[in-house]
A tleap script that builds the chain and sets N, CA, C and O, in Angstrom:
source leaprc.protein.ff14SB
mol = sequence {
  NMET THR LEU VAL PHE SER ASP CYS PRO TYR
  PRO ASP GLU PRO PHE ASP GLY ARG SER SER
  ASP ASP MET GLU ALA ALA HIE TRP GLY HIE
  LEU VAL GLU VAL LEU ARG GLN GLN GLY VAL
  VAL ALA ASP PRO LEU GLN LEU LYS ARG ALA
  PRO HIE ASP VAL VAL LEU SER GLU ARG LEU
  LEU ALA ARG ILE GLY ARG ASP PRO GLY ASP
  ALA ILE GLN CARG
}
set mol.1.N position { -224.063 3.835 8.085 }
set mol.1.CA position { -222.991 2.974 7.652 }
set mol.1.C position { -221.725 3.811 7.574 }
set mol.1.O position { -221.741 4.942 7.089 }
set mol.2.N position { -220.643 3.248 8.050 }
set mol.2.CA position { -219.357 3.918 7.965 }
set mol.2.C position { -218.445 3.106 7.061 }
set mol.2.O position { -218.258 1.905 7.260 }
set mol.3.N position { -217.887 3.772 6.074 }
set mol.3.CA position { -216.926 3.154 5.169 }
set mol.3.C position { -215.612 3.889 5.322 }
set mol.3.O position { -215.589 5.118 5.384 }
set mol.4.N position { -214.535 3.160 5.382 }
set mol.4.CA position { -213.229 3.780 5.530 }
set mol.4.C position { -212.379 3.397 4.330 }
set mol.4.O position { -212.153 2.219 4.057 }
set mol.5.N position { -211.917 4.411 3.625 }
set mol.5.CA position { -211.018 4.213 2.493 }
set mol.5.C position { -209.687 4.838 2.865 }
set mol.5.O position { -209.637 5.992 3.290 }
set mol.6.N position { -208.624 4.094 2.711 }
set mol.6.CA position { -207.306 4.662 3.001 }
set mol.6.C position { -206.702 5.309 1.755 }
set mol.6.O position { -205.619 5.892 1.804 }
set mol.7.N position { -207.420 5.195 0.644 }
set mol.7.CA position { -206.976 5.826 -0.599 }
set mol.7.C position { -207.130 7.339 -0.498 }
set mol.7.O position { -207.686 7.865 0.466 }
set mol.8.N position { -206.636 8.002 -1.490 }
set mol.8.CA position { -206.861 9.433 -1.607 }
set mol.8.C position { -208.364 9.677 -1.685 }
set mol.8.O position { -209.039 9.053 -2.504 }
set mol.9.N position { -208.908 10.566 -0.854 }
set mol.9.CA position { -210.357 10.754 -0.822 }
set mol.9.C position { -210.931 11.511 -2.013 }
set mol.9.O position { -212.150 11.532 -2.189 }
set mol.10.N position { -210.104 12.122 -2.823 }
set mol.10.CA position { -210.586 12.886 -3.966 }
set mol.10.C position { -209.751 12.541 -5.194 }
set mol.10.O position { -208.640 12.028 -5.067 }
set mol.11.N position { -210.277 12.816 -6.365 }
set mol.11.CA position { -209.539 12.478 -7.588 }
set mol.11.C position { -208.192 13.188 -7.693 }
set mol.11.O position { -208.010 14.297 -7.191 }
set mol.12.N position { -207.263 12.520 -8.355 }
set mol.12.CA position { -205.958 13.120 -8.633 }
set mol.12.C position { -206.098 14.203 -9.688 }
set mol.12.O position { -207.109 14.290 -10.385 }
set mol.13.N position { -205.073 15.017 -9.789 }
set mol.13.CA position { -205.014 16.010 -10.858 }
set mol.13.C position { -204.841 15.274 -12.188 }
set mol.13.O position { -204.208 14.219 -12.230 }
set mol.14.N position { -205.394 15.817 -13.267 }
set mol.14.CA position { -205.257 15.170 -14.576 }
set mol.14.C position { -203.791 15.067 -15.019 }
set mol.14.O position { -202.960 15.923 -14.712 }
set mol.15.N position { -203.513 13.989 -15.750 }
set mol.15.CA position { -202.185 13.787 -16.316 }
set mol.15.C position { -202.321 12.981 -17.604 }
set mol.15.O position { -203.364 12.380 -17.862 }
set mol.16.N position { -201.276 12.973 -18.396 }
set mol.16.CA position { -201.229 12.211 -19.653 }
set mol.16.C position { -202.446 12.440 -20.549 }
set mol.16.O position { -202.990 11.492 -21.116 }
set mol.17.N position { -202.869 13.692 -20.677 }
set mol.17.CA position { -203.968 14.014 -21.570 }
set mol.17.C position { -205.356 13.722 -21.027 }
set mol.17.O position { -206.347 13.894 -21.736 }
set mol.18.N position { -205.438 13.285 -19.780 }
set mol.18.CA position { -206.752 13.024 -19.181 }
set mol.18.C position { -207.371 14.344 -18.732 }
set mol.18.O position { -206.663 15.292 -18.394 }
set mol.19.N position { -208.698 14.391 -18.735 }
set mol.19.CA position { -209.398 15.591 -18.267 }
set mol.19.C position { -209.752 15.425 -16.786 }
set mol.19.O position { -209.646 14.332 -16.229 }
set mol.20.N position { -210.165 16.505 -16.172 }
set mol.20.CA position { -210.642 16.439 -14.783 }
set mol.20.C position { -211.827 15.491 -14.675 }
set mol.20.O position { -211.941 14.736 -13.710 }
set mol.21.N position { -212.709 15.532 -15.669 }
set mol.21.CA position { -213.863 14.626 -15.671 }
set mol.21.C position { -213.421 13.169 -15.744 }
set mol.21.O position { -213.988 12.310 -15.068 }
set mol.22.N position { -212.401 12.888 -16.570 }
set mol.22.CA position { -211.866 11.525 -16.656 }
set mol.22.C position { -211.346 11.059 -15.299 }
set mol.22.O position { -211.611 9.936 -14.869 }
set mol.23.N position { -210.608 11.934 -14.638 }
set mol.23.CA position { -210.009 11.589 -13.349 }
set mol.23.C position { -211.085 11.370 -12.288 }
set mol.23.O position { -210.987 10.456 -11.469 }
set mol.24.N position { -212.101 12.211 -12.313 }
set mol.24.CA position { -213.184 12.075 -11.349 }
set mol.24.C position { -213.946 10.769 -11.565 }
set mol.24.O position { -214.243 10.057 -10.605 }
set mol.25.N position { -214.259 10.455 -12.807 }
set mol.25.CA position { -214.977 9.209 -13.121 }
set mol.25.C position { -214.152 7.998 -12.698 }
set mol.25.O position { -214.690 7.043 -12.138 }
set mol.26.N position { -212.850 8.034 -12.965 }
set mol.26.CA position { -211.984 6.917 -12.576 }
set mol.26.C position { -211.914 6.771 -11.062 }
set mol.26.O position { -211.918 5.654 -10.544 }
set mol.27.N position { -211.850 7.887 -10.355 }
set mol.27.CA position { -211.783 7.870 -8.893 }
set mol.27.C position { -213.016 7.214 -8.288 }
set mol.27.O position { -212.904 6.270 -7.506 }
set mol.28.N position { -214.194 7.717 -8.651 }
set mol.28.CA position { -215.420 7.174 -8.072 }
set mol.28.C position { -215.669 5.748 -8.551 }
set mol.28.O position { -216.204 4.929 -7.804 }
set mol.29.N position { -215.289 5.448 -9.780 }
set mol.29.CA position { -215.401 4.080 -10.277 }
set mol.29.C position { -214.529 3.122 -9.475 }
set mol.29.O position { -214.939 1.999 -9.182 }
set mol.30.N position { -213.330 3.565 -9.122 }
set mol.30.CA position { -212.437 2.742 -8.296 }
set mol.30.C position { -213.065 2.459 -6.933 }
set mol.30.O position { -213.054 1.320 -6.465 }
set mol.31.N position { -213.611 3.494 -6.298 }
set mol.31.CA position { -214.223 3.290 -4.985 }
set mol.31.C position { -215.432 2.360 -5.074 }
set mol.31.O position { -215.641 1.536 -4.184 }
set mol.32.N position { -216.227 2.482 -6.136 }
set mol.32.CA position { -217.370 1.585 -6.330 }
set mol.32.C position { -216.873 0.147 -6.499 }
set mol.32.O position { -217.490 -0.784 -5.982 }
set mol.33.N position { -215.780 -0.037 -7.208 }
set mol.33.CA position { -215.217 -1.382 -7.391 }
set mol.33.C position { -214.723 -1.961 -6.064 }
set mol.33.O position { -214.925 -3.145 -5.794 }
set mol.34.N position { -214.082 -1.143 -5.239 }
set mol.34.CA position { -213.642 -1.596 -3.906 }
set mol.34.C position { -214.851 -2.053 -3.101 }
set mol.34.O position { -214.811 -3.099 -2.455 }
set mol.35.N position { -215.917 -1.277 -3.140 }
set mol.35.CA position { -217.138 -1.656 -2.417 }
set mol.35.C position { -217.724 -2.944 -2.976 }
set mol.35.O position { -218.142 -3.816 -2.213 }
set mol.36.N position { -217.761 -3.076 -4.313 }
set mol.36.CA position { -218.312 -4.275 -4.934 }
set mol.36.C position { -217.560 -5.522 -4.474 }
set mol.36.O position { -218.170 -6.565 -4.240 }
set mol.37.N position { -216.251 -5.416 -4.344 }
set mol.37.CA position { -215.448 -6.540 -3.883 }
set mol.37.C position { -215.772 -6.922 -2.441 }
set mol.37.O position { -215.488 -8.038 -2.007 }
set mol.38.N position { -216.363 -5.993 -1.708 }
set mol.38.CA position { -216.763 -6.252 -0.325 }
set mol.38.C position { -218.246 -6.614 -0.222 }
set mol.38.O position { -218.785 -6.750 0.877 }
set mol.39.N position { -218.896 -6.768 -1.373 }
set mol.39.CA position { -220.305 -7.159 -1.382 }
set mol.39.C position { -221.279 -6.007 -1.279 }
set mol.39.O position { -222.459 -6.222 -0.999 }
set mol.40.N position { -220.810 -4.781 -1.499 }
set mol.40.CA position { -221.667 -3.597 -1.405 }
set mol.40.C position { -221.938 -3.069 -2.810 }
set mol.40.O position { -221.011 -2.820 -3.580 }
set mol.41.N position { -223.222 -2.903 -3.134 }
set mol.41.CA position { -223.601 -2.334 -4.433 }
set mol.41.C position { -223.698 -0.823 -4.268 }
set mol.41.O position { -224.397 -0.332 -3.381 }
set mol.42.N position { -223.002 -0.098 -5.117 }
set mol.42.CA position { -223.009 1.366 -5.024 }
set mol.42.C position { -223.005 1.963 -6.421 }
set mol.42.O position { -222.553 1.344 -7.385 }
set mol.43.N position { -223.513 3.168 -6.502 }
set mol.43.CA position { -223.538 3.938 -7.742 }
set mol.43.C position { -222.518 5.072 -7.594 }
set mol.43.O position { -222.517 5.761 -6.574 }
set mol.44.N position { -221.658 5.278 -8.587 }
set mol.44.CA position { -220.640 6.326 -8.451 }
set mol.44.C position { -221.207 7.711 -8.148 }
set mol.44.O position { -220.654 8.422 -7.309 }
set mol.45.N position { -222.279 8.109 -8.799 }
set mol.45.CA position { -222.845 9.434 -8.576 }
set mol.45.C position { -223.427 9.558 -7.170 }
set mol.45.O position { -223.241 10.578 -6.506 }
set mol.46.N position { -224.129 8.524 -6.719 }
set mol.46.CA position { -224.681 8.560 -5.362 }
set mol.46.C position { -223.569 8.564 -4.319 }
set mol.46.O position { -223.667 9.250 -3.301 }
set mol.47.N position { -222.515 7.798 -4.576 }
set mol.47.CA position { -221.396 7.769 -3.643 }
set mol.47.C position { -220.736 9.141 -3.568 }
set mol.47.O position { -220.385 9.608 -2.485 }
set mol.48.N position { -220.570 9.776 -4.707 }
set mol.48.CA position { -219.975 11.114 -4.747 }
set mol.48.C position { -220.800 12.117 -3.939 }
set mol.48.O position { -220.248 12.986 -3.263 }
set mol.49.N position { -222.105 11.989 -4.015 }
set mol.49.CA position { -223.000 12.940 -3.349 }
set mol.49.C position { -223.216 12.647 -1.867 }
set mol.49.O position { -223.755 13.482 -1.141 }
set mol.50.N position { -222.799 11.469 -1.416 }
set mol.50.CA position { -223.017 11.084 -0.011 }
set mol.50.C position { -222.188 11.973 0.913 }
set mol.50.O position { -221.043 12.303 0.604 }
set mol.51.N position { -222.774 12.360 2.051 }
set mol.51.CA position { -221.988 13.148 3.013 }
set mol.51.C position { -220.787 12.318 3.478 }
set mol.51.O position { -220.894 11.105 3.658 }
set mol.52.N position { -219.662 12.973 3.667 }
set mol.52.CA position { -218.485 12.250 4.103 }
set mol.52.C position { -217.539 13.173 4.865 }
set mol.52.O position { -217.540 14.391 4.683 }
set mol.53.N position { -216.746 12.563 5.708 }
set mol.53.CA position { -215.711 13.269 6.455 }
set mol.53.C position { -214.366 12.820 5.929 }
set mol.53.O position { -214.189 11.666 5.538 }
set mol.54.N position { -213.438 13.725 5.923 }
set mol.54.CA position { -212.058 13.390 5.600 }
set mol.54.C position { -211.273 13.536 6.894 }
set mol.54.O position { -211.221 14.615 7.484 }
set mol.55.N position { -210.664 12.441 7.326 }
set mol.55.CA position { -209.877 12.451 8.550 }
set mol.55.C position { -208.424 12.239 8.158 }
set mol.55.O position { -208.062 11.204 7.598 }
set mol.56.N position { -207.615 13.212 8.453 }
set mol.56.CA position { -206.199 13.132 8.107 }
set mol.56.C position { -205.466 12.250 9.106 }
set mol.56.O position { -205.778 12.259 10.296 }
set mol.57.N position { -204.498 11.493 8.625 }
set mol.57.CA position { -203.719 10.617 9.496 }
set mol.57.C position { -202.864 11.449 10.448 }
set mol.57.O position { -202.554 12.610 10.178 }
set mol.58.N position { -202.491 10.832 11.564 }
set mol.58.CA position { -201.624 11.521 12.518 }
set mol.58.C position { -200.315 11.918 11.856 }
set mol.58.O position { -199.770 12.984 12.143 }
set mol.59.N position { -199.810 11.072 10.977 }
set mol.59.CA position { -198.552 11.352 10.285 }
set mol.59.C position { -198.668 12.606 9.420 }
set mol.59.O position { -197.780 13.458 9.434 }
set mol.60.N position { -199.759 12.717 8.672 }
set mol.60.CA position { -199.943 13.885 7.823 }
set mol.60.C position { -200.173 15.139 8.667 }
set mol.60.O position { -199.633 16.201 8.357 }
set mol.61.N position { -200.965 15.023 9.722 }
set mol.61.CA position { -201.195 16.177 10.587 }
set mol.61.C position { -199.881 16.686 11.182 }
set mol.61.O position { -199.641 17.892 11.240 }
set mol.62.N position { -199.037 15.754 11.622 }
set mol.62.CA position { -197.745 16.155 12.181 }
set mol.62.C position { -196.906 16.857 11.119 }
set mol.62.O position { -196.206 17.826 11.413 }
set mol.63.N position { -196.979 16.374 9.909 }
set mol.63.CA position { -196.181 16.957 8.820 }
set mol.63.C position { -196.598 18.393 8.515 }
set mol.63.O position { -195.758 19.228 8.178 }
set mol.64.N position { -197.889 18.680 8.631 }
set mol.64.CA position { -198.367 20.033 8.334 }
set mol.64.C position { -198.507 20.891 9.593 }
set mol.64.O position { -199.004 22.016 9.538 }
set mol.65.N position { -198.060 20.343 10.733 }
set mol.65.CA position { -198.040 21.123 11.963 }
set mol.65.C position { -199.384 21.286 12.640 }
set mol.65.O position { -199.622 22.288 13.314 }
set mol.66.N position { -200.263 20.318 12.471 }
set mol.66.CA position { -201.583 20.366 13.115 }
set mol.66.C position { -201.657 19.355 14.240 }
set mol.66.O position { -200.876 18.404 14.266 }
set mol.67.N position { -202.577 19.538 15.165 }
set mol.67.CA position { -202.816 18.620 16.262 }
set mol.67.C position { -203.386 17.311 15.730 }
set mol.67.O position { -204.304 17.337 14.910 }
set mol.68.N position { -202.860 16.152 16.180 }
set mol.68.CA position { -203.362 14.865 15.682 }
set mol.68.C position { -204.857 14.613 15.932 }
set mol.68.O position { -205.426 13.700 15.335 }
set mol.69.N position { -205.495 15.395 16.790 }
set mol.69.CA position { -206.922 15.222 17.033 }
set mol.69.C position { -207.805 15.959 16.021 }
set mol.69.O position { -209.029 15.833 16.058 }
set mol.70.N position { -207.187 16.728 15.120 }
set mol.70.CA position { -207.935 17.509 14.142 }
set mol.70.C position { -208.572 16.620 13.078 }
set mol.70.O position { -208.027 15.580 12.709 }
set mol.71.N position { -209.715 17.041 12.601 }
set mol.71.CA position { -210.359 16.401 11.456 }
set mol.71.C position { -210.869 17.519 10.557 }
set mol.71.O position { -211.262 18.582 11.036 }
set mol.72.N position { -210.860 17.276 9.282 }
set mol.72.CA position { -211.353 18.266 8.329 }
set mol.72.C position { -212.581 17.683 7.649 }
set mol.72.O position { -212.535 16.578 7.110 }
set mol.73.N position { -213.682 18.433 7.675 }
set mol.73.CA position { -214.898 17.989 7.019 }
set mol.73.C position { -215.084 18.768 5.742 }
set mol.73.O position { -214.742 19.945 5.637 }
set mol.74.N position { -215.639 18.068 4.781 }
set mol.74.CA position { -215.927 18.736 3.515 }
set mol.74.C position { -217.386 18.582 3.231 }
set mol.74.O position { -217.869 19.067 2.208 }
savepdb mol mol.pdb
quit
């Protein structure tokens, strides 16, 4: 199954007194909610652990001086 999220693929940096754990939980919870709205049942921890690729947009690649065909895997 391939899922494409145009959101930021990883949690934001903490702000307003939030911890890294808070930000991570909110991030994965948001993605689970997006999936739920599409009829997909997912668990935040399982989703976090699932293998995934991060593909940078052509616009971002151009901005950082990389070839638009590049992809970064994590």
